[in-house]
N, C-alpha and C positions, 0 to 999 in steps of 0.2 A: 361525158359518159360516166355512168355509174356501173360499178361491178356488182354482180350478185355475190354477196358475202355468205350465202348459205353453206358453201363448201369452203373449207379452210385452204389457204395457200399452202403449197408444199413446205415452205420454210417458216410458217407461223408456228410459234411454240405452243404446244398443247400440253396441258398437265397430264403426266403419265399416271396410270392407275398404280396403286401400291403393288410392289412385287410380292408375289406369293410363291412359295416353294411348291413345285408340282410333284406330287407323290403318285406314282402309278398305282392303279387299283390291282394290287396283288393280294390274292386270298391268303389268309393265315396258314401256316404250315400245318399239315396233318399231324396228329399225335404220333410221337416217336420218330418223326422225320423233321429235318430242317428244311428251310426253303430251298436250299441248294442240295437237297438230298438226292438219292439215286432215283432216276426216272423223271425228275423234274428239271426244268431248265430255267435259267434266269432270263429276264427280258433282254433282248439284244444279243443273246448268245448265238443265234442263228447266223449272225454276220461274221462270226469268227470260225473259220473252217477248222474242224477237228476239235472244237471246244464245246462240250455239252453243258457247261454251266455248273457242273457239280463240284469241280475242284478248281483251285487257283492254277492258272496256266503257268508253266515254267517260263522265265524270261527268255532264256536261250539254252540250247543244249551244249553250247561251246563252253569250255572252261575259261575262266577269266585269266587273261594273260597279264603277268606282272610287268611293270615298267622296269626295264633294266638300264644300266649305265650305257651299254652298247647301243640300245635303242635310242636313248637320249642323244648320244654322240652322233649317231647316224642322222637323226632329225636336225641337229645343229649343223652338221656338215652339208646336208642337202639345202638347208635354208641359206647357209653362207654361199654356196655355189650359185643359187638363184640371185642373191644380192650381187655377187661378183659379175655375173653375166649382165645384169642391169647396169652396173657401174661401167663395164667395158663398152656397152652400147652408148652410154652417156658420154664417155670420153671420146669415142670415135665420131659422135655427131657434133662435138664442140671442139673443132680443130682450129678455129680462128685464133691467130696470135694476138695476145694482149700484152700491154706494157705493165710490168709489175715492179713496184718499188718497196723495199723493206730494209730499214735501218741503213740507209745510204747505198744499198745494193740495188741495182736495177737491171732488168733484162726483159726479153720477150719470151713468153711461154704460151703454150696452147691453153685456151680457156678451160677445157675439161680437166687438164692436169693441174692448173692453178686452183680450181675449186676442190679437186681431190686432195691436194696438199693442205688446203685450208681446213677441210673436214677432218683429215687425219690429225692435224694440229689441235683442233677442238676436242677430238676424242682423247688425245693424250692428256690434255688439261683435265678433262672429266675423270679419266682413270687415275690421275695423280690425286685429285681431290677425294675420290672414293677410297684410294689406298690409305691416304692420311686419316680418313674417318675410321676405316677398319682397324688401323694400328691404334688409334685413340681408344676405340671400344675394347680391343683386346687388352690394352694396358690397364684400363679401368677394371675389367673382369679379373685380371691377374692380381691387381691390388686388393680387390674384394675377396678373392680366394685366400690370399696370404693373410689378410687381417682376420678372416673367419677362422683359419686354422690356428692362429695365435690365441684366440679367445677360448679355445677348447681346453 
């Protein structure tokens, strides 16, 4: 069976025509008036309620609210509470006892608690590495300031 190839298949690649910028046919502004002048409207302005096209619309009428420390603390506490609830659910769903051995110590502990202890231990190690780096950077900055003040 042969197919009629007069119509291209939907997935055949067709060379696309060169892209041309479409410029609406807007007449030039009348003398003494701009295109956005009084009484004239811009194309598409009808879709914006209350906007005649003559002026730039204000973004909002509300004043911009500054980011405060209290707001940041509230967001951090709210996020921490969500994580805490998820952690409690995880621990409650993983109550099977597992055998844990560490440096000669051994015991049975709930799986959720064992994983929680491991995660906290990892977090402590990361915090210690971060603190060491911060101390190192502060000492370098202190040395740079001291040597800079001596050269004056």
